[in-house]
Backbone as numpy.savetxt, mean C-alpha at the origin, in Angstrom:
# Nx Ny Nz CAx CAy CAz Cx Cy Cz
-57.02 -23.51 -4.28 -57.49 -22.45 -5.11 -56.27 -21.65 -5.56
-56.14 -21.45 -6.84 -55.03 -20.72 -7.43 -55.35 -19.24 -7.48
-54.38 -18.47 -7.12 -54.55 -17.01 -7.16 -53.77 -16.50 -8.36
-54.42 -15.75 -9.18 -53.75 -15.17 -10.34 -53.16 -13.83 -9.95
-51.93 -13.63 -10.39 -51.27 -12.35 -10.12 -50.92 -11.72 -11.45
-51.06 -10.45 -11.48 -50.68 -9.72 -12.67 -49.23 -9.28 -12.52
-48.43 -9.56 -13.51 -47.01 -9.22 -13.48 -46.78 -8.12 -14.50
-46.09 -7.08 -14.03 -45.76 -5.97 -14.92 -44.29 -6.08 -15.28
-44.01 -6.05 -16.53 -42.64 -6.10 -17.00 -42.23 -4.70 -17.40
-41.13 -4.26 -16.85 -40.62 -2.92 -17.15 -39.33 -3.09 -17.94
-39.27 -2.48 -19.06 -38.06 -2.52 -19.87 -37.12 -1.41 -19.40
-35.91 -1.81 -19.09 -34.90 -0.84 -18.66 -33.98 -0.59 -19.85
-33.90 0.64 -20.27 -33.04 0.92 -21.43 -31.58 0.66 -21.08
-30.84 0.18 -22.05 -29.41 -0.03 -21.86 -28.71 1.32 -21.86
-27.88 1.49 -20.91 -27.10 2.72 -20.84 -25.68 2.36 -21.23
-25.21 3.00 -22.21 -23.83 2.76 -22.63 -22.94 3.83 -22.00
-22.08 3.37 -21.16 -21.15 4.29 -20.52 -19.87 4.35 -21.34
-19.39 5.51 -21.52 -18.11 5.67 -22.20 -17.01 5.67 -21.16
-15.98 4.96 -21.48 -14.83 4.96 -20.58 -14.19 6.35 -20.61
-13.66 6.70 -19.48 -12.94 7.98 -19.42 -11.73 7.89 -20.35
-11.26 9.01 -20.83 -10.05 9.00 -21.69 -8.86 8.42 -20.91
-7.93 7.79 -21.61 -6.77 7.17 -20.95 -6.01 8.15 -20.04
-5.91 9.40 -20.44 -5.19 10.38 -19.61 -5.89 10.56 -18.27
-7.22 10.57 -18.29 -7.99 10.69 -17.05 -7.80 9.44 -16.19
-7.82 8.27 -16.81 -7.62 7.03 -16.07 -6.23 7.00 -15.42
-5.23 7.46 -16.16 -3.87 7.53 -15.61 -3.84 8.46 -14.41
-4.49 9.59 -14.51 -4.53 10.55 -13.40 -5.18 9.95 -12.16
-6.29 9.24 -12.35 -6.96 8.60 -11.22 -6.04 7.56 -10.59
-5.41 6.76 -11.43 -4.51 5.70 -10.97 -3.35 6.28 -10.16
-2.72 7.30 -10.70 -1.59 7.92 -10.00 -2.04 8.59 -8.70
-3.18 9.25 -8.74 -3.69 9.90 -7.53 -4.00 8.88 -6.44
-4.58 7.76 -6.84 -4.86 6.70 -5.86 -3.57 6.16 -5.25
-2.56 5.94 -6.10 -1.29 5.43 -5.59 -0.58 6.47 -4.73
-0.74 7.74 -5.04 -0.14 8.77 -4.18 -0.79 8.74 -2.81
-2.10 8.59 -2.77 -2.79 8.50 -1.47 -2.27 7.30 -0.69
-2.11 6.16 -1.37 -1.58 4.97 -0.70 -0.15 5.22 -0.22
0.63 5.94 -1.02 2.01 6.24 -0.63 2.06 7.14 0.60
1.12 8.06 0.70 1.03 8.91 1.90 0.79 8.03 3.12
-0.18 7.12 3.02 -0.46 6.21 4.13 0.72 5.29 4.40
1.38 4.81 3.35 2.53 3.93 3.52 3.69 4.62 4.20
3.90 5.89 3.87 4.97 6.66 4.51 4.69 6.80 6.00
3.44 7.10 6.35 3.06 7.22 7.76 3.24 5.88 8.48
2.82 4.80 7.83 2.96 3.47 8.42 4.42 3.13 8.66
5.27 3.37 7.68 6.70 3.05 7.81 7.32 3.82 8.97
6.95 5.08 9.13 7.48 5.88 10.25 6.99 5.33 11.59
5.72 4.94 11.64 5.18 4.40 12.90 5.89 3.09 13.26
6.06 2.21 12.29 6.73 0.93 12.57 8.16 1.18 13.03
8.83 2.13 12.39 10.20 2.47 12.79 10.24 2.95 14.24
9.32 3.86 14.58 9.27 4.38 15.95 8.98 3.27 16.96
8.08 2.36 16.59 7.69 1.28 17.50 8.81 0.26 17.71
9.82 0.30 16.87 10.89 -0.69 16.97 12.25 -0.06 17.23
12.23 1.13 17.85 13.50 1.74 18.24 14.19 0.83 19.24
15.49 0.80 19.15 16.33 0.00 20.06 16.09 -1.50 19.90
15.62 -1.93 18.74 15.52 -3.36 18.46 16.46 -3.67 17.29
16.65 -4.94 17.01 17.49 -5.30 15.88 16.86 -4.92 14.54
15.57 -4.61 14.55 14.87 -4.19 13.33 15.09 -2.71 13.00
15.50 -1.93 14.00 15.56 -0.48 13.80 16.39 -0.05 12.60
17.61 -0.55 12.40 18.38 -0.08 11.23 17.68 -0.37 9.90
17.13 -1.57 9.75 16.40 -1.89 8.52 15.20 -0.98 8.36
14.42 -0.79 9.43 13.20 0.02 9.33 13.51 1.50 9.09
14.61 1.98 9.63 15.02 3.37 9.38 15.31 3.54 7.89
16.06 2.59 7.31 16.35 2.66 5.88 15.11 2.48 5.03
14.24 1.54 5.42 13.01 1.31 4.67 12.11 2.54 4.68
11.95 3.16 5.84 11.11 4.36 5.93 11.66 5.47 5.03
12.98 5.62 5.01 13.60 6.64 4.15 13.37 6.32 2.67
13.49 5.04 2.30 13.27 4.65 0.90 11.82 4.83 0.49
10.90 4.48 1.37 9.48 4.64 1.06 9.15 6.13 0.89
9.74 6.98 1.73 9.53 8.42 1.59 10.11 8.92 0.27
11.28 8.40 -0.12 11.88 8.79 -1.41 11.01 8.32 -2.58
10.48 7.11 -2.48 9.60 6.60 -3.54 8.36 7.49 -3.67
7.85 7.94 -2.56 6.70 8.85 -2.59 7.08 10.16 -3.29
8.25 10.68 -2.99 8.69 11.92 -3.65 8.85 11.70 -5.15
9.38 10.53 -5.55 9.49 10.23 -6.98 8.11 10.17 -7.62
7.15 9.57 -6.95 5.79 9.52 -7.48 5.21 10.93 -7.59
5.44 11.76 -6.59 4.96 13.15 -6.66 5.58 13.88 -7.85
6.87 13.60 -8.13 7.53 14.21 -9.29 6.86 13.76 -10.58
6.51 12.48 -10.66 5.83 11.97 -11.86 4.49 12.68 -12.04
3.73 12.82 -10.96 2.44 13.50 -11.05 2.61 14.93 -11.54
3.55 15.66 -10.94 3.79 17.04 -11.36 4.20 17.11 -12.82
5.09 16.22 -13.24 5.59 16.21 -14.61 4.46 15.97 -15.61
3.52 15.09 -15.22 2.40 14.78 -16.10 1.22 15.73 -15.92
1.33 16.67 -14.98 0.26 17.63 -14.76 -0.95 17.02 -14.06
-0.70 16.02 -13.23 -1.78 15.34 -12.51 -1.82 15.88 -11.09
-3.01 16.27 -10.66 -3.18 16.75 -9.29 -3.58 15.57 -8.41
-2.86 15.36 -7.34 -3.24 14.32 -6.39 -4.48 14.77 -5.62
-5.28 13.83 -5.20 -6.50 14.13 -4.45 -6.17 14.30 -2.97
-6.33 15.50 -2.48 -6.08 15.76 -1.05 -7.05 14.95 -0.19
-8.28 14.79 -0.66 -9.27 14.02 0.08 -8.82 12.57 0.23
-8.33 11.97 -0.85 -7.85 10.59 -0.78 -6.63 10.48 0.13
-5.76 11.48 0.09 -4.58 11.45 0.95 -4.97 11.53 2.42
-5.93 12.39 2.74 -6.40 12.50 4.12 -7.08 11.22 4.56
-7.82 10.58 3.65 -8.45 9.30 3.97 -7.40 8.24 4.26
-6.31 8.22 3.50 -5.24 7.26 3.73 -4.58 7.47 5.09
-4.38 8.74 5.45 -3.81 9.04 6.77 -4.76 8.57 7.87
-6.06 8.83 7.69 -7.04 8.41 8.68 -7.06 6.89 8.81
-7.02 6.18 7.70 -7.02 4.72 7.75 -5.77 4.18 8.44
-4.63 4.80 8.19 -3.40 4.37 8.86 -3.55 4.55 10.36
-4.13 5.65 10.77 -4.30 5.91 12.21 -5.32 4.97 12.83
-6.37 4.65 12.10 -7.35 3.68 12.60 -6.67 2.32 12.78
-5.77 1.99 11.86 -5.05 0.72 11.93 -4.21 0.58 13.19
-3.90 1.67 13.83 -3.13 1.62 15.08 -3.92 0.97 16.20
-5.25 0.95 16.05 -6.10 0.39 17.10 -6.23 -1.11 17.04
-5.50 -1.76 16.12 -5.56 -3.22 15.97 -5.23 -3.88 17.30
-6.11 -4.78 17.72 -5.87 -5.50 18.97 -4.64 -6.39 18.81
-3.83 -6.44 19.86 -2.58 -7.18 19.76 -2.35 -8.13 20.94
-3.40 -8.44 21.66 -3.26 -9.36 22.78 -2.86 -8.69 24.08
-2.72 -7.38 24.07 -2.39 -6.62 25.27 -3.34 -5.44 25.36
-3.64 -5.04 26.59 -4.52 -3.89 26.77 -3.82 -2.62 26.30
-2.58 -2.46 26.68 -1.79 -1.31 26.23 -0.41 -1.82 25.83
0.24 -1.06 25.02 1.61 -1.39 24.66 1.75 -2.14 23.36
2.98 -2.47 23.08 3.38 -3.10 21.83 3.67 -4.57 22.12
3.22 -5.46 21.28 3.46 -6.88 21.49 4.12 -7.48 20.26
4.62 -8.71 20.37 5.17 -9.37 19.18 4.14 -9.48 18.05
2.86 -9.59 18.38 1.84 -9.63 17.33 1.74 -8.28 16.62
1.92 -7.19 17.36 1.93 -5.86 16.75 2.98 -5.79 15.66
4.18 -6.26 15.99 5.29 -6.21 15.04 4.95 -7.02 13.79
4.43 -8.22 13.96 4.10 -9.07 12.82 3.04 -8.41 11.93
1.99 -7.90 12.53 0.91 -7.28 11.75 1.43 -6.04 11.02
2.27 -5.25 11.68 2.82 -4.06 11.02 3.74 -4.43 9.86
4.56 -5.46 10.04 5.43 -5.89 8.94 4.61 -6.43 7.77
3.50 -7.10 8.08 2.61 -7.56 7.00 2.00 -6.37 6.27
1.59 -5.35 7.01 1.02 -4.16 6.37 2.06 -3.47 5.49
3.30 -3.39 5.97 4.36 -2.80 5.14 4.59 -3.64 3.88
4.48 -4.96 4.00 4.64 -5.83 2.84 3.58 -5.55 1.79
2.35 -5.34 2.24 1.26 -5.01 1.30 1.56 -3.67 0.62
2.03 -2.70 1.38 2.34 -1.38 0.81 3.46 -1.49 -0.24
4.49 -2.26 0.07 5.60 -2.42 -0.87 5.13 -3.15 -2.13
4.29 -4.16 -1.97 3.78 -4.90 -3.13 2.93 -3.98 -4.03
2.12 -3.14 -3.42 1.31 -2.20 -4.19 2.19 -1.23 -4.97
3.22 -0.75 -4.31 4.16 0.17 -4.96 4.87 -0.52 -6.11
5.26 -1.78 -5.93 5.88 -2.53 -7.02 4.94 -2.68 -8.21
3.68 -2.95 -7.91 2.69 -3.04 -9.00 2.60 -1.73 -9.77
2.64 -0.61 -9.05 2.62 0.70 -9.69 3.81 0.85 -10.64
5.01 0.60 -10.13 6.21 0.78 -10.95 6.17 -0.13 -12.19
5.74 -1.39 -11.99 5.65 -2.31 -13.13 4.62 -1.82 -14.15
3.48 -1.35 -13.68 2.44 -0.86 -14.60 2.92 0.35 -15.38
3.56 1.28 -14.70 4.08 2.46 -15.40 5.16 2.08 -16.40
6.01 1.13 -16.02 7.07 0.68 -16.91 6.49 0.04 -18.17
5.39 -0.69 -18.02 4.76 -1.35 -19.16 4.01 -0.37 -20.05
3.44 0.67 -19.46 2.51 1.53 -20.20 3.08 2.84 -20.70
4.10 3.36 -20.04 4.59 4.70 -20.38 5.95 4.64 -21.06
6.13 5.47 -22.07 7.48 5.56 -22.65 8.38 6.32 -21.67
9.68 6.07 -21.72 10.60 6.77 -20.80 10.49 8.29 -20.88
10.09 8.82 -22.02 9.97 10.28 -22.17 8.80 10.84 -21.36
7.93 9.97 -20.87 6.78 10.44 -20.08 7.15 10.62 -18.61
8.42 10.39 -18.29 8.87 10.48 -16.91 9.86 11.63 -16.75
9.86 12.24 -15.58 10.84 13.31 -15.36 12.27 12.75 -15.31
13.22 13.59 -15.64 14.63 13.18 -15.57 14.95 12.73 -14.15
15.69 11.66 -14.05 16.09 11.16 -12.74 15.16 10.13 -12.14
13.98 9.93 -12.72 13.08 8.89 -12.23 13.33 7.66 -13.09
13.90 6.65 -12.48 14.28 5.42 -13.17 13.41 4.28 -12.64
12.42 3.88 -13.43 11.49 2.84 -12.98 12.19 1.51 -12.73
13.20 1.19 -13.51 13.93 -0.07 -13.28 14.60 -0.05 -11.91
15.17 1.09 -11.55 15.81 1.21 -10.22 14.76 1.11 -9.12
13.61 1.75 -9.31 12.54 1.69 -8.31 12.01 0.26 -8.17
11.92 -0.45 -9.27 11.47 -1.85 -9.22 12.49 -2.69 -8.46
13.75 -2.53 -8.76 14.80 -3.30 -8.05 14.76 -3.02 -6.56
14.62 -1.75 -6.19 14.58 -1.40 -4.77 13.35 -2.02 -4.11
12.20 -1.95 -4.77 10.99 -2.56 -4.22 11.13 -4.06 -4.05
11.77 -4.72 -5.01 11.97 -6.17 -4.90 12.90 -6.51 -3.74
13.92 -5.69 -3.52 14.82 -5.89 -2.38 14.05 -5.69 -1.07
13.23 -4.65 -1.01 12.42 -4.40 0.19 11.49 -5.58 0.45
10.85 -6.09 -0.59 9.94 -7.21 -0.44 10.67 -8.43 0.12
11.87 -8.72 -0.40 12.64 -9.88 0.04 13.02 -9.77 1.51
13.51 -8.61 1.92 13.92 -8.44 3.31 12.70 -8.46 4.24
11.61 -7.84 3.81 10.39 -7.87 4.62 9.90 -9.30 4.80
10.01 -10.12 3.78 9.60 -11.52 3.89 10.39 -12.21 5.01
11.70 -11.98 5.04 12.55 -12.58 6.08 12.18 -12.04 7.46
12.00 -10.73 7.55 11.69 -10.12 8.84 10.30 -10.54 9.34
9.35 -10.72 8.43 8.02 -11.21 8.83 8.12 -12.62 9.39
8.93 -13.46 8.76 9.11 -14.83 9.26 9.71 -14.81 10.66
10.71 -13.96 10.87 11.30 -13.82 12.21 10.25 -13.36 13.22
9.45 -12.38 12.83 8.41 -11.85 13.73 7.35 -12.92 14.04
7.01 -13.72 13.05 6.03 -14.79 13.28 6.58 -15.82 14.25
7.85 -16.19 14.07 8.47 -17.16 15.01 8.47 -16.59 16.42
8.79 -15.32 16.56 8.82 -14.70 17.89 7.42 -14.64 18.49
6.45 -14.22 17.70 5.08 -14.04 18.21 4.45 -15.37 18.61
4.73 -16.42 17.88 4.01 -17.67 18.08 4.87 -18.78 18.69
6.08 -18.43 19.15 6.97 -19.44 19.73 6.26 -20.14 20.90
6.21 -21.45 20.83 5.60 -22.23 21.92 4.08 -22.29 21.87
3.46 -21.72 20.86 2.00 -21.72 20.78 1.44 -23.11 20.53
2.19 -23.92 19.81 1.73 -25.26 19.48 2.90 -26.21 19.71
2.60 -27.37 20.31 3.64 -28.38 20.49 4.08 -28.91 19.14
5.36 -29.22 19.02 5.90 -29.71 17.75 5.22 -31.01 17.32
4.71 -31.78 18.26 4.08 -33.05 17.93 2.66 -32.94 17.42
2.10 -31.78 17.45 0.69 -31.62 17.01 0.58 -31.44 15.54
């Protein structure tokens, strides 16, 4: 026995959303990257502290200082363009960085070789994001839209150098963390 069902069709009107003006989009983009830079600065300092008295310490000390300088350059760009960074987003980035400290590392307490590898990977993501920012600004903004002394080409070169060294240091950390985990014959 077939049961007939009544079907009601409801027409949903199309809503046309207007894109925000480009200046607003730029402000959102810069504010988001500033929040990420706040978290990246905190991460770089934590990784540096966690690797005191290791062969990584000199590199991480310099990297943390460069990341902090890059953040200051970004803050200068925001001020120059009259963009207010979102304090809420910055606090969220700090909270996420702190939550990231709870990553399990194969030990109940303390720092392990896996901790170092995961932290170097996180720094690599932060540096790559920052490089994307500098490249995007370089492609989209005329040099006159930047404050004096902010050189995007220099920031890009520095980010590329950071990325290259982090790649090497991550490989070293992976070898240390996983040495002997698998027989060479497998």
